[in-house]
N, C-alpha and C positions, 0 to 999 in steps of 0.2 A: 438811351432810348429803350423803353420797356418792350420786351417781346410779347406781342399780343396774338393769340390764336383765336380766330373767329370761325366757328363751325355752324353751318346751317343744316338743320335736319327737317326734311319734309317741307322745305321752303326754298324758293329760288334765291340764289345769292344776289344781294343788293349792294352795289357800291356805296350808295348813300347810307345805308344802315351800317355797313362795315366802317365807313369813315366816322360816323357818329360814335361807334363803339371804340374805335382807336383814340378819338379825341377825349372821350370820357375816361378811358384807361390812363391816358397821359395825365389827366387832372388828378386821378388817384395817386399816380406815381409822384406827382409834385407834392401832394399832401403827405405821403408816406414813402420816402425814398428807398426803404428796405424791401420793397416789392421786387421780387426777382422774375416773376412770370405771371401772366394773366391769360386765362382761357375763358372765352365767352361762348356759350352754346345758345343759339336762337332756334327754337323749334315750334312746330304746331303739333302738340301731343296727340290729338285725335281729329280726324277729318269728318266731322258730322255736317251734313248739308243743312240741317235745320238750325244749327247754332252758329254756323260760320266759322271763320278762322279765329282762334284764340291762341295768342302767342304765349310762350313760356321762355324766360331767359334765366340762365344759370351762369353765375360768375364765380370762377375759382381763382383765388389769389394766393400765390406762393410767396411767403415772406421768409427772409433769411432768419435762421435760428428760432423760428416760430412754427406753429402748426398752421396749415392752410386755412384760409377763410373762404367759406362757400355761402353764396347768397343766391336764393332762387325766388323768382317772382313769376306767377302765372295763375291760371284758373285752378281752383281747388277741385280735386276729383270728388264727386259725390255719387251716391247710388241713386236708385230710382226714387222718384218723388210721388207720394200718394196723390191721387186725382183731387181729393177734397182739400189738399193743402195748397191752394192757389196763391195765397199771400206769400208763403215761403218760396214758392217757385218764382214768382215775379221778383222778389227781393234778391234771390240768388242770381237771376238773370241780369239784374242791374249791376251787381257786384262783378260778375263775369264779363259784362259788356265792356268794362274798362280794359280788359285784356285783348280787345280786338284791334287796338291801335299800337303798333310796334313801338312808336316813339314814347308813348306813355309807359309801356312796360319796361323799356330800356331805362328811362329816367327813374322809375321807381326802384329798379334793381341797382343801378349805380348810386342812387341816393342812399339806399340801405347799406351798400358796401362802404360808402364814404362815412356813414355814421359808425359802422363797426370799426373802421380804421381810426376814427377820431377817439373812440372809446379805448382802443388798444394803445394809442399814443398817450392818452391821459394817464392810463395805468402805468405805462413805462416811465413817464415823467414823475409820477407820484412815488414809484419805487426808487428812482434815482435820487429824488429829493430826500426820502426817508433814509436811504443809505448814506447820503452826505451828512445829514444831521447826526446819525449814529457815529460816524467817523469823527465829526467835530466834537461830540460829547466825549468820546473815548480819548481823543487827544487832549481835551481839557482836563479830564480826570487823571491822565497819566502825567501831566505837567505838575511839577511841585508848586505849591502855593507860594505867594509872595510873603505871607506872614511867616512861614517857616524859614525863609532866607534872611529876613530882617532880624529874626531872633538870634541868629548866630553871631 
């Protein structure tokens, strides 16, 4: 069983969200068994009345003999928007509106973590495959040829 730390910042602890996080973390552990620890941070970075709650999720995965994987999903911080730039303001609000549903943000973060782990596993398999091919080629080169034995 993977140890999962779920931390809520500026948000009430929700048993449903915590259960979803633990289930998603177990799916990642099934995909990549070398995960030794998972820490998930669920927060509302800024409490603005006009924009509503926008959630941010940060997933930190500790992997044995590897560096940690960190995935973060949430609204992008942006400075002030000029009054005449109404189109950009509306487009930015559309993009940030996706972060108001915690289930969507969690799904996006765990999906990104799954993709990162799949990439890591593919690299690891490719390295192992290349190492095996080099060892096979070296063994074949070290072995005396049949033609040399037949000539004696």
